[in-house]
C-alpha positions as CSV (number, residue, x, y, z in Angstrom):
1,M,44.1,17.6,-63.6
2,K,45.8,16.2,-60.5
3,K,46.4,19.7,-59.5
4,I,42.7,20.6,-59.7
5,L,41.6,17.6,-57.8
6,F,44.1,18.4,-55.0
7,G,42.7,21.9,-54.8
8,L,39.1,20.7,-54.5
9,L,40.2,18.3,-51.8
10,A,41.9,21.0,-49.9
11,F,38.9,23.2,-50.2
12,F,36.5,20.6,-48.8
13,V,38.9,19.7,-46.0
14,T,39.1,23.3,-45.1
15,L,35.3,23.7,-45.3
16,G,35.0,20.6,-43.1
17,L,37.4,21.9,-40.6
18,I,35.4,25.2,-40.5
19,A,32.1,23.4,-40.1
20,G,33.6,21.2,-37.4
21,G,34.8,24.2,-35.6
22,V,31.4,25.9,-35.8
23,Y,29.7,22.8,-34.5
24,A,32.2,22.4,-31.7
25,T,31.5,26.0,-30.7
26,Y,27.7,25.4,-30.9
27,D,28.0,22.1,-29.0
28,S,30.1,23.6,-26.2
29,T,27.8,26.6,-26.0
30,V,24.3,25.0,-26.1
31,N,24.6,21.4,-25.3
32,K,25.4,21.5,-21.6
33,D,23.5,20.3,-18.6
34,T,24.2,23.3,-16.5
35,I,22.7,26.8,-16.4
36,Y,24.1,29.0,-19.1
37,N,26.5,31.9,-18.5
38,G,25.0,35.2,-17.7
39,I,22.0,34.2,-15.5
40,S,21.4,35.3,-12.0
41,I,18.7,34.9,-9.4
42,N,18.1,37.8,-7.0
43,G,21.6,39.0,-7.8
44,V,23.2,35.6,-7.2
45,D,25.2,34.3,-10.2
46,V,24.1,30.7,-11.0
47,S,26.1,30.3,-14.2
48,N,27.5,26.8,-15.0
49,L,25.6,25.3,-12.0
50,N,23.2,22.4,-12.2
51,E,19.7,22.9,-10.7
52,E,20.6,21.4,-7.3
53,E,23.8,23.5,-7.0
54,A,22.0,26.6,-8.0
55,L,19.2,26.1,-5.5
56,E,21.7,25.6,-2.7
57,K,23.7,28.7,-3.6
58,V,20.7,31.0,-3.9
59,I,19.4,30.0,-0.5
60,A,22.8,30.2,1.1
61,E,23.4,33.7,-0.2
62,D,20.0,35.1,0.5
63,Q,20.7,37.4,3.4
64,N,17.1,38.2,4.0
65,R,16.5,34.7,5.3
66,H,18.6,35.6,8.3
67,K,17.2,39.1,8.9
68,T,14.9,40.2,11.7
69,L,12.3,43.0,11.5
70,H,12.5,45.3,14.5
71,L,9.5,47.4,15.6
72,A,9.3,49.6,18.6
73,Y,7.1,52.0,20.5
74,K,8.5,53.6,23.6
75,E,9.4,50.8,26.0
76,H,7.7,48.2,23.8
77,E,10.0,46.3,21.3
78,F,9.0,43.6,18.9
79,D,11.3,41.4,16.8
80,Y,10.1,39.1,14.0
81,P,12.4,37.0,11.8
82,Y,11.7,37.5,8.2
83,V,10.9,33.8,7.8
84,N,8.2,34.1,10.5
85,L,6.6,36.9,8.5
86,G,6.0,34.7,5.5
87,Y,9.3,35.4,3.7
88,N,9.7,32.4,1.5
89,P,10.8,33.1,-2.1
90,D,9.9,30.4,-4.7
91,Y,13.5,29.6,-5.5
92,K,12.7,26.2,-7.1
93,S,10.6,27.9,-9.8
94,A,13.3,30.5,-10.3
95,V,16.1,27.9,-10.7
96,K,13.9,25.9,-13.1
97,E,13.3,29.1,-15.1
98,A,17.1,29.7,-15.1
99,Y,17.9,26.2,-16.3
100,E,15.1,26.1,-19.0
101,Y,16.4,29.3,-20.6
102,G,17.8,28.7,-24.1
103,R,16.5,25.1,-24.3
104,E,13.5,25.6,-26.5
105,G,13.4,26.4,-30.3
106,T,15.5,25.6,-33.3
107,P,19.3,25.1,-32.8
108,G,19.9,28.5,-34.3
109,E,17.4,30.1,-32.0
110,R,18.8,28.4,-29.0
111,F,22.4,29.4,-29.9
112,A,21.2,33.0,-30.5
113,Q,19.5,33.1,-27.0
114,V,22.6,31.8,-25.3
115,Q,24.9,34.2,-27.1
116,N,22.6,37.1,-26.3
117,L,23.3,36.5,-22.6
118,K,26.8,38.0,-23.1
119,S,25.3,41.4,-23.9
120,E,22.1,41.2,-22.0
121,P,22.4,38.9,-18.9
122,L,19.2,37.4,-17.6
123,K,18.3,38.6,-14.1
124,I,15.6,36.6,-12.5
125,V,13.9,38.2,-9.5
126,T,11.6,36.3,-7.2
127,S,8.8,37.7,-5.0
128,Q,10.5,38.8,-1.8
129,G,7.7,40.2,0.2
130,F,5.9,39.2,3.5
131,S,2.5,37.6,3.8
132,P,-0.3,40.3,4.2
133,D,-2.2,37.9,6.4
134,I,0.7,37.4,8.7
135,A,1.4,41.2,8.7
136,Q,-2.2,41.7,9.9
137,E,-1.7,39.1,12.7
138,V,1.4,41.1,13.8
139,V,-0.7,44.3,13.8
140,N,-3.4,42.6,15.9
141,H,-0.8,41.2,18.4
142,I,1.0,44.5,18.8
143,S,-2.4,46.4,19.2
144,N,-3.4,44.1,22.0
145,I,-0.2,45.0,23.9
146,I,0.2,48.8,23.3
147,N,-3.3,50.0,22.9
148,I,-4.6,51.9,25.9
149,A,-8.4,52.6,26.0
150,P,-9.4,56.2,26.8
151,V,-10.9,56.8,30.2
152,D,-14.0,58.9,30.5
153,A,-14.3,61.6,33.0
154,Q,-16.1,60.5,36.2
155,F,-18.8,62.2,38.1
156,S,-20.2,61.6,41.6
157,L,-22.0,63.3,44.4
158,I,-20.3,63.3,47.8
159,D,-22.3,64.9,50.5
160,G,-24.3,66.8,47.9
161,E,-21.2,68.2,46.2
162,V,-20.2,67.5,42.6
163,V,-16.9,65.7,42.4
164,T,-15.3,65.0,39.0
165,T,-12.3,63.1,37.8
166,K,-10.6,64.3,34.6
167,E,-10.7,62.2,31.5
168,Q,-7.6,60.4,30.1
169,P,-6.9,60.1,26.4
170,G,-5.9,56.7,25.1
171,I,-3.6,55.5,22.3
172,S,-4.3,53.1,19.5
173,L,-1.9,51.6,16.9
174,D,-2.5,52.9,13.4
175,G,-3.1,49.4,12.0
176,E,-3.3,50.3,8.3
177,K,-0.1,52.3,8.4
178,T,1.7,49.7,10.5
179,K,0.8,46.9,8.0
180,E,2.0,49.0,5.1
181,L,5.3,49.7,6.9
182,I,5.8,46.0,7.6
183,L,5.1,44.9,4.0
184,N,7.5,47.5,2.6
185,A,10.3,46.7,5.2
186,I,11.7,44.0,3.0
187,N,13.9,46.6,1.3
188,S,15.1,48.3,4.4
189,D,17.2,47.4,7.4
190,A,16.0,50.3,9.5
191,P,13.8,49.6,12.5
192,I,10.2,50.7,12.4
193,E,8.9,53.2,14.8
194,L,5.3,52.1,15.3
195,P,2.7,54.8,14.4
196,V,0.0,55.4,17.0
197,I,-3.2,57.5,17.1
198,S,-4.5,59.4,20.1
199,T,-8.0,58.3,21.0
200,E,-10.2,60.7,22.8
201,P,-12.7,59.7,25.6
202,T,-16.4,60.0,25.0
203,I,-17.0,62.0,28.1
204,S,-14.8,64.9,29.1
205,E,-14.7,66.8,32.4
206,T,-16.2,69.9,30.7
207,Y,-19.5,68.0,30.4
208,F,-19.8,67.9,34.1
209,N,-19.1,71.6,34.6
210,A,-22.8,72.0,33.7
211,M,-24.0,69.8,36.6
212,K,-24.8,72.6,39.0
213,G,-27.9,71.4,40.7
214,D,-31.3,69.8,40.7
215,I,-33.5,70.3,37.7
216,G,-36.2,67.9,38.7
217,V,-37.1,66.2,42.0
218,F,-40.0,63.9,43.0
219,S,-40.6,61.5,45.9
220,T,-43.3,59.0,47.0
221,N,-44.0,57.2,50.2
222,Y,-44.2,53.4,50.7
223,S,-44.7,53.2,54.4
224,S,-47.8,51.1,54.0
225,S,-46.0,48.4,51.9
226,V,-45.1,45.0,53.2
227,Q,-41.4,44.3,53.8
228,N,-40.8,42.4,50.5
229,R,-42.2,45.4,48.5
230,K,-40.0,47.8,50.4
231,E,-36.9,45.7,49.6
232,N,-37.8,45.6,45.9
233,I,-38.1,49.4,45.9
234,K,-34.7,49.8,47.6
235,L,-33.0,47.4,45.2
236,A,-34.4,49.0,42.1
237,A,-33.5,52.5,43.3
238,G,-30.0,51.4,43.9
239,I,-29.7,50.1,40.4
240,L,-30.9,53.3,38.9
241,N,-28.8,55.5,41.1
242,G,-25.9,57.1,39.3
243,T,-27.3,56.7,35.8
244,L,-25.8,59.2,33.4
245,I,-27.8,60.3,30.4
246,M,-25.7,62.0,27.7
247,P,-27.2,64.7,25.3
248,G,-29.6,63.0,22.9
249,Q,-29.2,59.6,24.6
250,Q,-32.3,57.5,25.4
251,I,-32.5,55.2,28.4
252,S,-34.9,52.3,29.1
253,F,-36.1,51.6,32.6
254,N,-36.4,47.9,31.9
255,D,-32.9,47.7,30.3
256,I,-31.3,49.4,33.3
257,I,-33.1,47.3,35.9
258,G,-32.4,44.1,34.0
259,E,-33.9,40.7,34.8
260,I,-36.5,40.8,37.6
261,S,-36.2,37.4,39.3
262,L,-35.5,35.8,42.6
263,G,-32.0,35.2,41.3
264,T,-31.3,38.9,40.8
265,G,-32.5,39.7,44.3
266,F,-36.1,40.7,43.8
267,L,-38.8,39.3,46.1
268,P,-42.5,38.3,45.8
269,A,-45.0,41.1,46.5
270,T,-48.3,42.4,45.3
271,V,-48.5,43.3,41.6
272,I,-51.4,44.2,39.2
273,I,-51.9,41.7,36.4
274,D,-54.7,42.4,33.9
275,G,-56.5,44.6,36.4
276,E,-56.3,42.0,39.2
277,Y,-54.1,42.1,42.3
278,D,-51.8,39.2,42.5
279,T,-48.4,38.1,43.9
280,G,-45.4,38.4,41.6
281,T,-41.7,38.8,41.8
282,G,-40.6,42.4,41.9
283,G,-43.8,43.9,43.3
284,G,-43.2,47.6,44.0
285,I,-41.1,48.2,40.8
286,C,-43.9,50.3,39.4
287,Q,-43.7,52.8,42.2
288,V,-40.0,53.3,41.3
289,S,-40.8,53.9,37.6
290,T,-43.6,56.2,38.6
291,T,-41.4,58.3,40.9
292,L,-38.7,58.5,38.2
293,Y,-41.3,59.5,35.6
294,N,-42.5,62.4,37.7
295,A,-39.0,63.6,38.4
296,A,-38.1,63.3,34.7
297,V,-41.1,65.4,33.7
298,R,-40.1,68.1,36.2
299,A,-36.6,68.0,34.8
300,D,-38.2,68.5,31.3
301,L,-36.7,65.3,29.9
302,Q,-38.4,63.9,26.9
303,V,-40.7,61.0,27.7
304,D,-40.7,58.6,24.7
305,E,-42.7,55.7,26.3
306,R,-45.0,55.6,29.3
307,R,-48.2,53.8,30.1
308,N,-50.5,54.0,33.1
309,H,-51.6,51.0,35.2
310,S,-54.8,49.1,34.4
311,R,-56.2,50.4,37.6
312,P,-55.4,53.4,39.9
313,V,-52.5,53.2,42.4
314,N,-52.4,54.9,45.8
315,Y,-49.0,56.5,45.8
316,V,-49.6,59.3,43.1
317,P,-52.7,61.0,41.9
318,M,-54.5,59.3,39.0
319,G,-53.1,60.1,35.6
320,L,-49.5,60.5,36.9
321,D,-48.4,56.9,37.2
322,A,-46.0,54.9,35.0
323,A,-46.4,51.2,34.8
324,V,-43.6,48.8,33.7
325,A,-43.5,45.1,33.0
326,S,-40.6,43.2,31.4
327,G,-41.2,42.8,27.7
328,L,-44.5,44.6,27.8
329,L,-44.5,48.0,29.4
330,D,-41.4,50.3,29.6
331,L,-40.5,53.8,30.6
332,K,-38.1,55.4,28.1
333,L,-36.6,58.8,28.5
334,T,-34.3,60.9,26.3
335,N,-32.1,63.8,27.4
336,P,-33.0,66.7,25.1
337,F,-30.4,69.1,26.5
338,D,-26.9,69.8,25.2
339,F,-25.5,68.8,28.6
340,P,-25.6,65.4,30.4
341,V,-28.0,64.7,33.3
342,Y,-27.3,62.5,36.3
343,I,-29.9,60.5,38.2
344,V,-29.7,60.3,41.9
345,A,-32.1,57.8,43.5
346,K,-32.5,57.2,47.2
347,A,-34.9,54.9,49.1
348,D,-34.9,55.2,52.9
349,N,-37.3,56.0,55.7
350,D,-40.1,54.6,53.6
351,N,-39.6,57.3,50.9
352,I,-38.2,57.0,47.5
353,E,-36.8,60.1,45.9
354,F,-35.3,60.9,42.5
355,K,-33.2,63.9,41.7
356,I,-32.2,64.8,38.2
357,I,-28.9,66.8,38.3
358,G,-28.1,69.2,35.4
359,D,-27.4,72.7,34.3
360,T,-29.6,75.0,36.3
361,D,-28.5,78.0,34.2
362,V,-30.1,76.4,31.1
363,K,-33.0,74.6,32.8
364,N,-33.8,77.7,34.9
365,Y,-37.5,77.1,35.2
366,D,-39.8,74.8,37.1
367,I,-42.2,72.2,35.7
368,E,-45.3,70.9,37.6
369,L,-47.3,67.9,36.4
370,V,-51.0,67.9,37.3
371,S,-53.9,65.7,36.2
372,E,-57.6,66.2,35.6
373,R,-60.4,63.7,35.3
374,T,-62.1,64.0,32.0
375,Q,-64.5,61.0,32.1
376,T,-66.0,58.6,34.7
377,I,-67.0,55.2,33.3
378,G,-69.6,53.3,35.4
379,S,-69.3,49.7,36.4
380,Q,-72.1,47.3,35.8
381,T,-73.2,44.1,37.6
382,K,-73.6,41.1,35.3
383,N,-74.9,37.7,36.2
384,Q,-73.6,34.4,35.0
385,Y,-75.0,30.9,35.8
386,S,-73.3,27.8,36.9
387,S,-74.6,24.2,36.9
388,T,-72.0,23.2,39.4
389,L,-73.3,25.6,42.0
390,N,-76.4,24.7,44.0
391,Q,-79.6,26.7,43.4
392,G,-79.9,29.6,45.8
393,I,-76.2,30.0,46.1
394,T,-74.5,33.2,44.6
395,Q,-70.9,34.1,44.5
396,V,-69.1,37.3,43.4
397,S,-66.6,36.0,40.8
398,Q,-65.2,39.4,39.9
399,S,-65.3,42.6,41.9
400,G,-66.0,45.6,39.7
401,N,-64.6,49.1,39.8
402,T,-65.3,52.4,38.2
403,G,-63.2,53.4,35.2
404,Y,-61.7,56.8,34.4
405,R,-60.0,58.9,31.8
406,Y,-57.5,61.5,32.9
407,A,-55.7,64.3,31.1
408,S,-52.4,65.7,32.4
409,Y,-50.8,69.0,32.0
410,K,-47.2,70.4,32.3
411,I,-47.2,73.8,33.9
412,K,-44.1,75.9,33.4
413,K,-43.1,78.5,36.0
414,I,-40.3,81.0,36.2
415,N,-39.5,82.4,39.6
416,G,-42.8,81.1,40.8
417,E,-44.9,82.7,38.2
418,Q,-46.8,80.5,35.7
419,V,-45.7,81.3,32.1
420,G,-47.3,78.4,30.2
421,T,-49.4,75.2,30.2
422,E,-48.9,72.3,27.9
423,P,-51.3,69.4,27.5
424,Y,-49.4,66.2,28.3
425,L,-50.0,62.4,28.4
426,A,-53.5,61.0,28.8
427,S,-54.4,58.0,31.0
428,Y,-57.2,55.5,30.7
429,Y,-58.2,53.2,33.6
430,P,-60.9,50.8,32.3
431,A,-64.0,50.0,34.2
432,R,-64.5,46.5,35.5
433,D,-67.9,44.9,35.8
434,T,-69.0,43.0,38.9
435,I,-69.7,39.5,37.9
436,V,-72.1,37.4,40.1
437,T,-72.3,33.7,39.6
438,I,-75.7,32.1,40.3
439,G,-76.1,28.4,41.0
440,T,-78.5,26.3,38.9
441,K,-77.8,22.9,40.2
442,A,-80.9,21.3,41.8
443,A,-80.6,20.4,45.5
444,P,-80.6,16.6,46.2
445,A,-84.1,15.1,47.1
446,Q,-84.8,14.4,50.8
447,T,-84.9,10.7,51.9
448,A,-88.1,9.4,53.6
449,N,-87.8,8.4,57.3
450,T,-88.3,4.6,57.6
451,S,-86.8,4.1,61.0
452,G,-90.1,4.5,62.8
453,D,-89.1,7.6,64.8
454,N,-90.1,11.2,64.2
455,S,-86.7,12.6,63.1
456,T,-86.0,14.1,59.5
457,A,-82.8,13.3,57.5
458,E,-81.3,16.5,55.8
459,G,-79.3,16.6,52.7
460,G,-75.8,18.1,52.7
461,N,-74.6,21.2,50.6
């Protein structure tokens, strides 16, 4: 019996020792306040480190924090430290993840997770990229430095001769590709050769090869104008001189001239407002627009907008004028050709002349613009009465004028021979009635003479 009891005691002691050994193994494996063996962050082993130690080690061994991104284009070089590009991995979260591994679940589950690290180590990888927003800022910064705008070919007339300057292409940073290269550079130490795109100018020298001569010319005289009006004409002509109209492009007379004010150099002179002559800033501008209109028609440009004056003018035949008024009336022209045209304006010796320069091989015909009266509209005299005007007194409050309707025609000629006629823009000059104001106010009564002499007192008017 004693022998049996001794055997059982030995068995339980042995079992206890085994259990104690298992627990000791479990305790030493699982119950520890450091990160378990077999865990790394971005390739840095953080086994057996507490959270603070692991964070310090990961940051210290992160070589990217000390790297600089190098970009270059020809003589331009740019260096950006990774940390300035938004490189800032979330190591705190990574360390927390490393520490929390194997600390949830039943004791058996926890032990199994920790043991599994021996065959399958846990490799935690943080986001190691750059900020897309900062990358875009870098692209914008570099673009401002290396971009070169293309230069259009230039055209001018010197002593009547066409002189051109060749165009120059520009360069522009390929922003999308550069941004992509920056964001992917985290995995490469190689410098980035900045990609650029060649940008072509809008106007090439070949455009101007077609400018061979005048395709439309017209002039008017302003010798009878006052000096202010002459100065306005010269100023407006100078603004329009050198205007280039590309194929299909529309220009606006008012847009080119800009603000008409004393501040922009225009002077007071006679203008027509609602059919009446008055004084206004910029008087004479309409003679400039009229002269340009006639030159443009002769050049066979497309006239998109044109209005005649409210009453006839004396510098062109009726039906051939073009009135302008800021915000109200404009002259708009479009170049219908496949070559550019160039406006030359000159105002001197009391004459304003417009020349339209273009391809005389294509526009090898002449255009004349003529007008024809189609209706005469009579003016009437109308009376109106005023109680503030003495009886017997009459005044002309508005001077009348006859009205007209005019048709115009474009006549096409080749080598001096007429080959066609085309009805063109109509004009209407409204009649104005003469208005006579008749007084109805009674004259004051005469005062009787009480002075004893023979004289008569007269009332005043």
